[in-house]
Structures are given as C-alpha cells and as structure tokens.
KEFIBA-31456 format. One record per residue (C-alpha): x, y, z; residue number from 1. Coordinates in pm, whole numbers, plus 50000, padded with zeros to 5 digits. Layout:
<recs>
<rec><east>X</east><north>Y</north><up>Z</up><num>NUM</num></rec>
...
</recs>
This chain:
<recs>
<rec><east>40819</east><north>69053</north><up>93773</up><num>1</num></rec>
<rec><east>40555</east><north>68873</north><up>93981</up><num>2</num></rec>
<rec><east>40372</east><north>69071</north><up>94248</up><num>3</num></rec>
<rec><east>40446</east><north>68934</north><up>94597</up><num>4</num></rec>
<rec><east>40359</east><north>69228</north><up>94822</up><num>5</num></rec>
<rec><east>40001</east><north>69357</north><up>94834</up><num>6</num></rec>
<rec><east>39950</east><north>69686</north><up>95017</up><num>7</num></rec>
<rec><east>39594</east><north>69790</north><up>95095</up><num>8</num></rec>
<rec><east>39537</east><north>70152</north><up>95188</up><num>9</num></rec>
<rec><east>39232</east><north>70302</north><up>95353</up><num>10</num></rec>
<rec><east>39225</east><north>70671</north><up>95261</up><num>11</num></rec>
<rec><east>39062</east><north>70946</north><up>95463</up><num>12</num></rec>
<rec><east>39099</east><north>71322</north><up>95471</up><num>13</num></rec>
<rec><east>39357</east><north>71331</north><up>95752</up><num>14</num></rec>
<rec><east>39504</east><north>70982</north><up>95775</up><num>15</num></rec>
<rec><east>39614</east><north>70679</north><up>95573</up><num>16</num></rec>
<rec><east>39607</east><north>70319</north><up>95696</up><num>17</num></rec>
<rec><east>39849</east><north>70076</north><up>95529</up><num>18</num></rec>
<rec><east>39814</east><north>69697</north><up>95559</up><num>19</num></rec>
<rec><east>40060</east><north>69455</north><up>95400</up><num>20</num></rec>
<rec><east>39958</east><north>69111</north><up>95276</up><num>21</num></rec>
<rec><east>40216</east><north>68852</north><up>95170</up><num>22</num></rec>
<rec><east>40118</east><north>68495</north><up>95074</up><num>23</num></rec>
<rec><east>39760</east><north>68564</north><up>95180</up><num>24</num></rec>
<rec><east>39850</east><north>68673</north><up>95533</up><num>25</num></rec>
<rec><east>39814</east><north>69017</north><up>95691</up><num>26</num></rec>
<rec><east>40160</east><north>69091</north><up>95827</up><num>27</num></rec>
<rec><east>40172</east><north>69455</north><up>95931</up><num>28</num></rec>
<rec><east>39969</east><north>69773</north><up>95974</up><num>29</num></rec>
<rec><east>40080</east><north>70136</north><up>95966</up><num>30</num></rec>
<rec><east>39878</east><north>70452</north><up>96034</up><num>31</num></rec>
<rec><east>40016</east><north>70786</north><up>95912</up><num>32</num></rec>
<rec><east>39909</east><north>71142</north><up>95838</up><num>33</num></rec>
<rec><east>39787</east><north>71208</north><up>95484</up><num>34</num></rec>
<rec><east>40079</east><north>71418</north><up>95360</up><num>35</num></rec>
<rec><east>40372</east><north>71364</north><up>95125</up><num>36</num></rec>
<rec><east>40641</east><north>71364</north><up>95396</up><num>37</num></rec>
<rec><east>40485</east><north>71082</north><up>95600</up><num>38</num></rec>
<rec><east>40387</east><north>70888</north><up>95285</up><num>39</num></rec>
<rec><east>40751</east><north>70886</north><up>95172</up><num>40</num></rec>
<rec><east>40874</east><north>70778</north><up>95516</up><num>41</num></rec>
<rec><east>40611</east><north>70501</north><up>95550</up><num>42</num></rec>
<rec><east>40668</east><north>70349</north><up>95206</up><num>43</num></rec>
<rec><east>41045</east><north>70356</north><up>95257</up><num>44</num></rec>
<rec><east>40998</east><north>70178</north><up>95592</up><num>45</num></rec>
<rec><east>40770</east><north>69914</north><up>95434</up><num>46</num></rec>
<rec><east>41012</east><north>69842</north><up>95149</up><num>47</num></rec>
<rec><east>41298</east><north>69799</north><up>95397</up><num>48</num></rec>
<rec><east>41101</east><north>69582</north><up>95642</up><num>49</num></rec>
<rec><east>40977</east><north>69340</north><up>95377</up><num>50</num></rec>
<rec><east>41270</east><north>69357</north><up>95133</up><num>51</num></rec>
<rec><east>41014</east><north>69477</north><up>94879</up><num>52</num></rec>
<rec><east>41073</east><north>69672</north><up>94559</up><num>53</num></rec>
<rec><east>40864</east><north>69891</north><up>94331</up><num>54</num></rec>
<rec><east>40848</east><north>69605</north><up>94080</up><num>55</num></rec>
<rec><east>40707</east><north>69337</north><up>94313</up><num>56</num></rec>
<rec><east>40462</east><north>69557</north><up>94507</up><num>57</num></rec>
<rec><east>40108</east><north>69673</north><up>94428</up><num>58</num></rec>
<rec><east>39933</east><north>69959</north><up>94611</up><num>59</num></rec>
<rec><east>39555</east><north>69910</north><up>94615</up><num>60</num></rec>
<rec><east>39304</east><north>70166</north><up>94741</up><num>61</num></rec>
<rec><east>38952</east><north>70295</north><up>94689</up><num>62</num></rec>
<rec><east>38904</east><north>70576</north><up>94438</up><num>63</num></rec>
<rec><east>38822</east><north>70861</north><up>94678</up><num>64</num></rec>
<rec><east>38919</east><north>71148</north><up>94449</up><num>65</num></rec>
<rec><east>39069</east><north>71450</north><up>94624</up><num>66</num></rec>
<rec><east>39193</east><north>71265</north><up>94935</up><num>67</num></rec>
<rec><east>39391</east><north>71022</north><up>94715</up><num>68</num></rec>
<rec><east>39600</east><north>71296</north><up>94555</up><num>69</num></rec>
<rec><east>39906</east><north>71321</north><up>94790</up><num>70</num></rec>
<rec><east>39949</east><north>70943</north><up>94794</up><num>71</num></rec>
<rec><east>39884</east><north>70888</north><up>94423</up><num>72</num></rec>
<rec><east>40113</east><north>71175</north><up>94321</up><num>73</num></rec>
<rec><east>40401</east><north>71041</north><up>94528</up><num>74</num></rec>
<rec><east>40355</east><north>70680</north><up>94412</up><num>75</num></rec>
<rec><east>40332</east><north>70802</north><up>94054</up><num>76</num></rec>
<rec><east>40662</east><north>70987</north><up>94091</up><num>77</num></rec>
<rec><east>40820</east><north>70657</north><up>94204</up><num>78</num></rec>
<rec><east>40664</east><north>70469</north><up>93908</up><num>79</num></rec>
<rec><east>40484</east><north>70241</north><up>94154</up><num>80</num></rec>
<rec><east>40205</east><north>70006</north><up>94052</up><num>81</num></rec>
<rec><east>39874</east><north>70163</north><up>94158</up><num>82</num></rec>
<rec><east>39537</east><north>69989</north><up>94162</up><num>83</num></rec>
<rec><east>39241</east><north>70223</north><up>94216</up><num>84</num></rec>
<rec><east>38919</east><north>70032</north><up>94269</up><num>85</num></rec>
<rec><east>38557</east><north>70118</north><up>94338</up><num>86</num></rec>
<rec><east>38475</east><north>70090</north><up>94708</up><num>87</num></rec>
<rec><east>38143</east><north>69927</north><up>94621</up><num>88</num></rec>
<rec><east>38318</east><north>69665</north><up>94408</up><num>89</num></rec>
<rec><east>38560</east><north>69579</north><up>94691</up><num>90</num></rec>
<rec><east>38281</east><north>69546</north><up>94948</up><num>91</num></rec>
<rec><east>38066</east><north>69333</north><up>94717</up><num>92</num></rec>
<rec><east>38345</east><north>69085</north><up>94651</up><num>93</num></rec>
<rec><east>38434</east><north>69040</north><up>95020</up><num>94</num></rec>
<rec><east>38113</east><north>68854</north><up>95102</up><num>95</num></rec>
<rec><east>37953</east><north>68875</north><up>95447</up><num>96</num></rec>
<rec><east>38156</east><north>69112</north><up>95666</up><num>97</num></rec>
<rec><east>38108</east><north>69241</north><up>96018</up><num>98</num></rec>
<rec><east>38250</east><north>69550</north><up>96181</up><num>99</num></rec>
<rec><east>38437</east><north>69842</north><up>96028</up><num>100</num></rec>
<rec><east>38730</east><north>70066</north><up>96112</up><num>101</num></rec>
<rec><east>39021</east><north>70213</north><up>95917</up><num>102</num></rec>
<rec><east>39265</east><north>69935</north><up>96008</up><num>103</num></rec>
<rec><east>39020</east><north>69658</north><up>95920</up><num>104</num></rec>
<rec><east>38928</east><north>69833</north><up>95595</up><num>105</num></rec>
<rec><east>39293</east><north>69855</north><up>95487</up><num>106</num></rec>
<rec><east>39339</east><north>69484</north><up>95567</up><num>107</num></rec>
<rec><east>39034</east><north>69399</north><up>95359</up><num>108</num></rec>
<rec><east>39158</east><north>69606</north><up>95065</up><num>109</num></rec>
<rec><east>39499</east><north>69435</north><up>95080</up><num>110</num></rec>
<rec><east>39334</east><north>69092</north><up>95093</up><num>111</num></rec>
<rec><east>39106</east><north>69191</north><up>94805</up><num>112</num></rec>
<rec><east>39413</east><north>69278</north><up>94595</up><num>113</num></rec>
<rec><east>39579</east><north>68946</north><up>94681</up><num>114</num></rec>
<rec><east>39267</east><north>68737</north><up>94615</up><num>115</num></rec>
<rec><east>39181</east><north>68915</north><up>94290</up><num>116</num></rec>
<rec><east>39532</east><north>68969</north><up>94155</up><num>117</num></rec>
<rec><east>39434</east><north>68791</north><up>93833</up><num>118</num></rec>
<rec><east>39196</east><north>69084</north><up>93769</up><num>119</num></rec>
<rec><east>39450</east><north>69352</north><up>93855</up><num>120</num></rec>
<rec><east>39388</east><north>69684</north><up>93679</up><num>121</num></rec>
<rec><east>39682</east><north>69920</north><up>93696</up><num>122</num></rec>
<rec><east>39585</east><north>70285</north><up>93713</up><num>123</num></rec>
<rec><east>39695</east><north>70505</north><up>93426</up><num>124</num></rec>
<rec><east>39750</east><north>70864</north><up>93526</up><num>125</num></rec>
<rec><east>39550</east><north>71123</north><up>93330</up><num>126</num></rec>
<rec><east>39735</east><north>71408</north><up>93164</up><num>127</num></rec>
<rec><east>39744</east><north>71746</north><up>93337</up><num>128</num></rec>
<rec><east>39494</east><north>71890</north><up>93091</up><num>129</num></rec>
<rec><east>39244</east><north>71615</north><up>93175</up><num>130</num></rec>
<rec><east>39291</east><north>71676</north><up>93549</up><num>131</num></rec>
<rec><east>39225</east><north>72046</north><up>93491</up><num>132</num></rec>
<rec><east>38911</east><north>71980</north><up>93285</up><num>133</num></rec>
<rec><east>38786</east><north>71737</north><up>93552</up><num>134</num></rec>
<rec><east>38835</east><north>72001</north><up>93824</up><num>135</num></rec>
<rec><east>38656</east><north>72265</north><up>93614</up><num>136</num></rec>
<rec><east>38363</east><north>72028</north><up>93548</up><num>137</num></rec>
<rec><east>38334</east><north>71963</north><up>93923</up><num>138</num></rec>
<rec><east>38327</east><north>72337</north><up>93989</up><num>139</num></rec>
<rec><east>38064</east><north>72382</north><up>93718</up><num>140</num></rec>
<rec><east>37852</east><north>72112</north><up>93882</up><num>141</num></rec>
<rec><east>37872</east><north>72296</north><up>94216</up><num>142</num></rec>
<rec><east>37752</east><north>72619</north><up>94058</up><num>143</num></rec>
<rec><east>37463</east><north>72441</north><up>93885</up><num>144</num></rec>
<rec><east>37364</east><north>72278</north><up>94215</up><num>145</num></rec>
<rec><east>37371</east><north>72616</north><up>94391</up><num>146</num></rec>
<rec><east>37161</east><north>72767</north><up>94113</up><num>147</num></rec>
<rec><east>36905</east><north>72487</north><up>94142</up><num>148</num></rec>
<rec><east>36887</east><north>72529</north><up>94519</up><num>149</num></rec>
<rec><east>36807</east><north>72899</north><up>94480</up><num>150</num></rec>
<rec><east>36538</east><north>72826</north><up>94222</up><num>151</num></rec>
<rec><east>36380</east><north>72557</north><up>94441</up><num>152</num></rec>
<rec><east>36385</east><north>72776</north><up>94753</up><num>153</num></rec>
<rec><east>36224</east><north>73064</north><up>94564</up><num>154</num></rec>
<rec><east>35954</east><north>72839</north><up>94425</up><num>155</num></rec>
<rec><east>35865</east><north>72705</north><up>94770</up><num>156</num></rec>
<rec><east>35873</east><north>73046</north><up>94938</up><num>157</num></rec>
<rec><east>35648</east><north>73193</north><up>94671</up><num>158</num></rec>
<rec><east>35365</east><north>72969</north><up>94787</up><num>159</num></rec>
<rec><east>35370</east><north>73098</north><up>95144</up><num>160</num></rec>
<rec><east>35529</east><north>73444</north><up>95163</up><num>161</num></rec>
<rec><east>35373</east><north>73780</north><up>95085</up><num>162</num></rec>
<rec><east>35445</east><north>73940</north><up>94747</up><num>163</num></rec>
<rec><east>35626</east><north>74227</north><up>94913</up><num>164</num></rec>
<rec><east>35862</east><north>73992</north><up>95093</up><num>165</num></rec>
<rec><east>35918</east><north>73788</north><up>94777</up><num>166</num></rec>
<rec><east>35998</east><north>74102</north><up>94585</up><num>167</num></rec>
<rec><east>36271</east><north>74181</north><up>94837</up><num>168</num></rec>
<rec><east>36412</east><north>73826</north><up>94824</up><num>169</num></rec>
<rec><east>36406</east><north>73813</north><up>94443</up><num>170</num></rec>
<rec><east>36616</east><north>74125</north><up>94429</up><num>171</num></rec>
<rec><east>36906</east><north>73942</north><up>94592</up><num>172</num></rec>
<rec><east>36840</east><north>73606</north><up>94430</up><num>173</num></rec>
<rec><east>36838</east><north>73744</north><up>94076</up><num>174</num></rec>
<rec><east>37174</east><north>73917</north><up>94129</up><num>175</num></rec>
<rec><east>37326</east><north>73595</north><up>94259</up><num>176</num></rec>
<rec><east>37188</east><north>73394</north><up>93968</up><num>177</num></rec>
<rec><east>37338</east><north>73639</north><up>93719</up><num>178</num></rec>
<rec><east>37679</east><north>73596</north><up>93882</up><num>179</num></rec>
<rec><east>37645</east><north>73216</north><up>93885</up><num>180</num></rec>
<rec><east>37545</east><north>73210</north><up>93518</up><num>181</num></rec>
<rec><east>37850</east><north>73421</north><up>93428</up><num>182</num></rec>
<rec><east>38077</east><north>73186</north><up>93624</up><num>183</num></rec>
<rec><east>37931</east><north>72879</north><up>93452</up><num>184</num></rec>
<rec><east>37976</east><north>73046</north><up>93114</up><num>185</num></rec>
<rec><east>38339</east><north>73134</north><up>93199</up><num>186</num></rec>
<rec><east>38415</east><north>72776</north><up>93308</up><num>187</num></rec>
<rec><east>38264</east><north>72630</north><up>92990</up><num>188</num></rec>
<rec><east>38464</east><north>72875</north><up>92781</up><num>189</num></rec>
<rec><east>38787</east><north>72773</north><up>92955</up><num>190</num></rec>
<rec><east>38714</east><north>72401</north><up>92910</up><num>191</num></rec>
<rec><east>38647</east><north>72455</north><up>92541</up><num>192</num></rec>
<rec><east>38971</east><north>72651</north><up>92505</up><num>193</num></rec>
<rec><east>39169</east><north>72375</north><up>92678</up><num>194</num></rec>
<rec><east>39029</east><north>72117</north><up>92439</up><num>195</num></rec>
<rec><east>39089</east><north>72329</north><up>92130</up><num>196</num></rec>
<rec><east>39448</east><north>72405</north><up>92231</up><num>197</num></rec>
<rec><east>39531</east><north>72034</north><up>92270</up><num>198</num></rec>
<rec><east>39554</east><north>71853</north><up>91934</up><num>199</num></rec>
<rec><east>39448</east><north>71512</north><up>92066</up><num>200</num></rec>
<rec><east>39158</east><north>71645</north><up>92275</up><num>201</num></rec>
<rec><east>39038</east><north>71868</north><up>91994</up><num>202</num></rec>
<rec><east>39025</east><north>71572</north><up>91756</up><num>203</num></rec>
<rec><east>38842</east><north>71352</north><up>92009</up><num>204</num></rec>
<rec><east>38597</east><north>71634</north><up>92083</up><num>205</num></rec>
<rec><east>38518</east><north>71673</north><up>91712</up><num>206</num></rec>
<rec><east>38459</east><north>71298</north><up>91680</up><num>207</num></rec>
<rec><east>38234</east><north>71272</north><up>91987</up><num>208</num></rec>
<rec><east>38021</east><north>71574</north><up>91901</up><num>209</num></rec>
<rec><east>37977</east><north>71455</north><up>91542</up><num>210</num></rec>
<rec><east>37725</east><north>71203</north><up>91677</up><num>211</num></rec>
<rec><east>37371</east><north>71345</north><up>91687</up><num>212</num></rec>
<rec><east>37258</east><north>71447</north><up>92035</up><num>213</num></rec>
<rec><east>37604</east><north>71472</north><up>92190</up><num>214</num></rec>
<rec><east>37686</east><north>71822</north><up>92306</up><num>215</num></rec>
<rec><east>37977</east><north>72001</north><up>92467</up><num>216</num></rec>
<rec><east>37916</east><north>71896</north><up>92830</up><num>217</num></rec>
<rec><east>37855</east><north>71528</north><up>92754</up><num>218</num></rec>
<rec><east>38167</east><north>71517</north><up>92536</up><num>219</num></rec>
<rec><east>38380</east><north>71680</north><up>92807</up><num>220</num></rec>
<rec><east>38258</east><north>71433</north><up>93071</up><num>221</num></rec>
<rec><east>38324</east><north>71139</north><up>92839</up><num>222</num></rec>
<rec><east>38682</east><north>71255</north><up>92783</up><num>223</num></rec>
<rec><east>38736</east><north>71276</north><up>93159</up><num>224</num></rec>
<rec><east>38559</east><north>70954</north><up>93264</up><num>225</num></rec>
<rec><east>38733</east><north>70746</north><up>92996</up><num>226</num></rec>
<rec><east>39068</east><north>70922</north><up>93046</up><num>227</num></rec>
<rec><east>39073</east><north>71004</north><up>92673</up><num>228</num></rec>
<rec><east>38945</east><north>70650</north><up>92598</up><num>229</num></rec>
<rec><east>39258</east><north>70499</north><up>92757</up><num>230</num></rec>
<rec><east>39120</east><north>70369</north><up>93088</up><num>231</num></rec>
<rec><east>38793</east><north>70263</north><up>92923</up><num>232</num></rec>
<rec><east>38815</east><north>70171</north><up>92555</up><num>233</num></rec>
<rec><east>38538</east><north>69910</north><up>92544</up><num>234</num></rec>
<rec><east>38188</east><north>70050</north><up>92468</up><num>235</num></rec>
<rec><east>38011</east><north>69770</north><up>92658</up><num>236</num></rec>
<rec><east>38221</east><north>69841</north><up>92966</up><num>237</num></rec>
<rec><east>38142</east><north>70211</north><up>92942</up><num>238</num></rec>
<rec><east>37771</east><north>70140</north><up>92894</up><num>239</num></rec>
<rec><east>37783</east><north>69933</north><up>93214</up><num>240</num></rec>
<rec><east>37976</east><north>70210</north><up>93391</up><num>241</num></rec>
<rec><east>37710</east><north>70461</north><up>93279</up><num>242</num></rec>
<rec><east>37421</east><north>70243</north><up>93397</up><num>243</num></rec>
<rec><east>37253</east><north>70190</north><up>93060</up><num>244</num></rec>
<rec><east>37304</east><north>69814</north><up>93024</up><num>245</num></rec>
<rec><east>36994</east><north>69609</north><up>93114</up><num>246</num></rec>
<rec><east>37063</east><north>69294</north><up>93319</up><num>247</num></rec>
<rec><east>36846</east><north>68986</north><up>93349</up><num>248</num></rec>
<rec><east>36661</east><north>68924</north><up>93677</up><num>249</num></rec>
<rec><east>36545</east><north>68563</north><up>93697</up><num>250</num></rec>
<rec><east>36588</east><north>68255</north><up>93913</up><num>251</num></rec>
<rec><east>36451</east><north>67909</north><up>93841</up><num>252</num></rec>
<rec><east>36086</east><north>67904</north><up>93746</up><num>253</num></rec>
<rec><east>35950</east><north>68136</north><up>94015</up><num>254</num></rec>
<rec><east>36141</east><north>68461</north><up>93958</up><num>255</num></rec>
<rec><east>36089</east><north>68618</north><up>93618</up><num>256</num></rec>
<rec><east>36162</east><north>68987</north><up>93656</up><num>257</num></rec>
<rec><east>36202</east><north>69214</north><up>93356</up><num>258</num></rec>
<rec><east>36551</east><north>69313</north><up>93250</up><num>259</num></rec>
<rec><east>36658</east><north>69635</north><up>93417</up><num>260</num></rec>
<rec><east>36965</east><north>69855</north><up>93451</up><num>261</num></rec>
<rec><east>37184</east><north>69845</north><up>93760</up><num>262</num></rec>
<rec><east>37187</east><north>70127</north><up>94016</up><num>263</num></rec>
<rec><east>37565</east><north>70088</north><up>94056</up><num>264</num></rec>
<rec><east>37668</east><north>70339</north><up>93794</up><num>265</num></rec>
<rec><east>37790</east><north>70691</north><up>93730</up><num>266</num></rec>
<rec><east>37454</east><north>70864</north><up>93773</up><num>267</num></rec>
<rec><east>37575</east><north>71193</north><up>93626</up><num>268</num></rec>
<rec><east>37695</east><north>71023</north><up>93306</up><num>269</num></rec>
<rec><east>37367</east><north>70833</north><up>93286</up><num>270</num></rec>
<rec><east>37173</east><north>71160</north><up>93312</up><num>271</num></rec>
<rec><east>37385</east><north>71325</north><up>93042</up><num>272</num></rec>
<rec><east>37339</east><north>71031</north><up>92806</up><num>273</num></rec>
<rec><east>36965</east><north>71041</north><up>92874</up><num>274</num></rec>
<rec><east>36952</east><north>71407</north><up>92773</up><num>275</num></rec>
<rec><east>37164</east><north>71327</north><up>92466</up><num>276</num></rec>
<rec><east>36920</east><north>71051</north><up>92368</up><num>277</num></rec>
<rec><east>36625</east><north>71289</north><up>92402</up><num>278</num></rec>
<rec><east>36807</east><north>71542</north><up>92184</up><num>279</num></rec>
<rec><east>36889</east><north>71280</north><up>91920</up><num>280</num></rec>
<rec><east>36524</east><north>71180</north><up>91868</up><num>281</num></rec>
<rec><east>36433</east><north>71542</north><up>91795</up><num>282</num></rec>
<rec><east>36680</east><north>71553</north><up>91506</up><num>283</num></rec>
<rec><east>36581</east><north>71416</north><up>91167</up><num>284</num></rec>
<rec><east>36770</east><north>71091</north><up>91122</up><num>285</num></rec>
<rec><east>36785</east><north>70720</north><up>91192</up><num>286</num></rec>
<rec><east>36759</east><north>70748</north><up>91572</up><num>287</num></rec>
<rec><east>36438</east><north>70949</north><up>91545</up><num>288</num></rec>
<rec><east>36304</east><north>70692</north><up>91298</up><num>289</num></rec>
<rec><east>36411</east><north>70409</north><up>91530</up><num>290</num></rec>
<rec><east>36233</east><north>70568</north><up>91828</up><num>291</num></rec>
<rec><east>35914</east><north>70631</north><up>91631</up><num>292</num></rec>
<rec><east>35910</east><north>70278</north><up>91489</up><num>293</num></rec>
<rec><east>35972</east><north>70101</north><up>91821</up><num>294</num></rec>
<rec><east>35712</east><north>70306</north><up>92011</up><num>295</num></rec>
<rec><east>35460</east><north>70232</north><up>91733</up><num>296</num></rec>
<rec><east>35535</east><north>69863</north><up>91783</up><num>297</num></rec>
<rec><east>35429</east><north>69897</north><up>92146</up><num>298</num></rec>
<rec><east>35773</east><north>69910</north><up>92308</up><num>299</num></rec>
<rec><east>35810</east><north>70092</north><up>92639</up><num>300</num></rec>
<rec><east>35933</east><north>70446</north><up>92570</up><num>301</num></rec>
<rec><east>36200</east><north>70438</north><up>92842</up><num>302</num></rec>
<rec><east>36332</east><north>70104</north><up>92712</up><num>303</num></rec>
<rec><east>36365</east><north>70256</north><up>92366</up><num>304</num></rec>
<rec><east>36541</east><north>70563</north><up>92509</up><num>305</num></rec>
<rec><east>36781</east><north>70334</north><up>92693</up><num>306</num></rec>
<rec><east>36852</east><north>70145</north><up>92370</up><num>307</num></rec>
<rec><east>36933</east><north>70480</north><up>92206</up><num>308</num></rec>
<rec><east>37173</east><north>70565</north><up>92491</up><num>309</num></rec>
<rec><east>37353</east><north>70240</north><up>92414</up><num>310</num></rec>
<rec><east>37359</east><north>70320</north><up>92043</up><num>311</num></rec>
<rec><east>37516</east><north>70660</north><up>92114</up><num>312</num></rec>
<rec><east>37793</east><north>70497</north><up>92318</up><num>313</num></rec>
<rec><east>37858</east><north>70234</north><up>92051</up><num>314</num></rec>
<rec><east>37877</east><north>70499</north><up>91778</up><num>315</num></rec>
<rec><east>38113</east><north>70722</north><up>91973</up><num>316</num></rec>
<rec><east>38353</east><north>70441</north><up>92063</up><num>317</num></rec>
<rec><east>38349</east><north>70303</north><up>91708</up><num>318</num></rec>
<rec><east>38432</east><north>70644</north><up>91562</up><num>319</num></rec>
<rec><east>38706</east><north>70706</north><up>91820</up><num>320</num></rec>
<rec><east>38860</east><north>70366</north><up>91745</up><num>321</num></rec>
<rec><east>38862</east><north>70441</north><up>91371</up><num>322</num></rec>
<rec><east>38959</east><north>70807</north><up>91422</up><num>323</num></rec>
<rec><east>38674</east><north>70940</north><up>91210</up><num>324</num></rec>
<rec><east>38368</east><north>71156</north><up>91253</up><num>325</num></rec>
<rec><east>38026</east><north>70995</north><up>91245</up><num>326</num></rec>
<rec><east>37876</east><north>70983</north><up>90898</up><num>327</num></rec>
<rec><east>37518</east><north>71103</north><up>90902</up><num>328</num></rec>
<rec><east>37320</east><north>70929</north><up>90630</up><num>329</num></rec>
<rec><east>36961</east><north>71045</north><up>90602</up><num>330</num></rec>
<rec><east>36670</east><north>70944</north><up>90387</up><num>331</num></rec>
<rec><east>36495</east><north>71270</north><up>90309</up><num>332</num></rec>
<rec><east>36170</east><north>71109</north><up>90197</up><num>333</num></rec>
<rec><east>35948</east><north>71300</north><up>90436</up><num>334</num></rec>
<rec><east>35690</east><north>71571</north><up>90404</up><num>335</num></rec>
</recs>
C-alpha cells in the first residue's frame, strides 16, 4: 500500500513531538511525554483523526539511541513502518534553515520523510542478543574512557605534585584501575559467550576474525553496526559509514584539493579499522607486502593504511556473503 501519512517525531529524554504531513502539508502537531502509555494514546488519536492505518503511515525520527526505545518498542509491537535516519543527514538535506525548537524539528523531519519518500529506508529491528551485545559494548567503552581519564590525570599530576602526594594518590588509582580492568574482562567474556551460544553469530564471528588484523572487539562492533549484515550488506556503504572512503574535492579549474575522507562517519568504527589495518601489516601476508610495496613507491603512508582499511571491509563482506572463512594464501619466499 502507498504511504500517504508522514509522521515526523522529534525525540528528547522527556518529551516527544509529533508532526503529521499529508500531501506535502503540515496538518497537526502533538506534544506528549516520552512513555509507552502516552505514545499509545497519541498514535491512536492520530490514526483516528486522519483515518490512517499502520499500512499507509510512516514514522520518521532521528536515531537518538536510548531515548528512542519506548517509542520504537511500541511501534515495533504494532508492526508499524519505522524510518530511523541520521540527524546530520536530515539537516543537510533541508537546505538553509533558520530557528530551532522541538515542534519545528518534528515538522522538518515529517517534511523530510515526505520529500525523500523515494529513498525510504525501513528500520529492521535487531535481535535481542544484538541489543544486549550493543549495550555491553557501550558499557565497555565507558570503562575504557574512565580508565584513560585516570591515566591522563595521573600523568599530569606527576609533573607538578610531590612524590609523597603522588604515592598516596597512586594507591587509590591503582586499586580502581584493577577493578576497571576486571570489569572490562568480564564484559568481554560475556560478549564472547553470547556470540558462541548463538549459531548465526558464532559463524559470522568466525568469518570476520578469519581476516588478518580483525580481532574480537572489531568483530563485535561490526556485528552490531551492521545488524548482523542485514541493515548494511554493501561493503562500499559500510566503508562510507566508517569514514574510510576518500572523496574528490575539486571545482572547475581553480579548486584541486586532494581526495580525502569525510568527517561524517562512525569515528569509533574508523578507529577500530585503523588499528586492524596496523595489525594486518605486521602479519606476514599480502597486506604487509602491499603496504611495503606502496610505501616504497612513494605513496603517503596514511593513504596506504586507508586503502588497507577498505580492503579489510571488502574481504569481510565478501566472505560473509559467500559464508566462508578468508583463505590466507602466502608466498613464503622470504628470509
């Protein structure tokens, strides 16, 4: 059935703003509390007021993570059509805009959905196990950040404080770091267990980690960010999402900038792929040979590393598509 009702929703911690667009016109606005009871009442009211149905209505909103959950869970239970979109992408496609508030934002999201309905991307809910792994990875990231903050603070204080004072501070810091390390280890163990217990995840994990340089953490993040390669199944799209695709920067005859990657990307995934690329060139094989050869030819080292990040993505997606582990073929003609 054709979509005729476009509902844009601005999501915040405490409230939700609904705007309804029909035939390119903003017709109504509702503001409610962000809880399941009011979400149910508001959507029922909207369906009745506009003679709308689940089949001819799309709910579009920014992907805000935790604050989306009550709304997304309820819409999912009703088998509604959900379109989660990057806030940056919505703002970039709206052109020159002035002013901002929750009502206006919801109207803009609804109009974005109507204008770009030919590019509609329906959200596919991740399985419970993926949601759990995602939550555990977020908690792991918080612990690592806390650990880094303690290290940095200690390093700075060491330059200015007396040894006696530092000795006292280190006593407490070291105990905290031990606890954090144990928590990180426990989280990683649980993630690994969740993947091994699930047949599909275990197979995907084996395939991903069969590629040189790809370790446990990178594999886990790839499974979450691709939704088990369902939401993102195209390697070029994922390379763009991860910020490793170089784009041309030129205009006419006066602007001739070098190709460079975009800053609109998942920075954490980009960092993980960078570390994976560095690991891969330390392992005897074709990627190490490729890096050595290109650097010897005078290529910029970071450009070569970025090319390797792309190669890793292409290899992983190819192996996942063919349901096989990566075949490592080496030429052992070295001293």
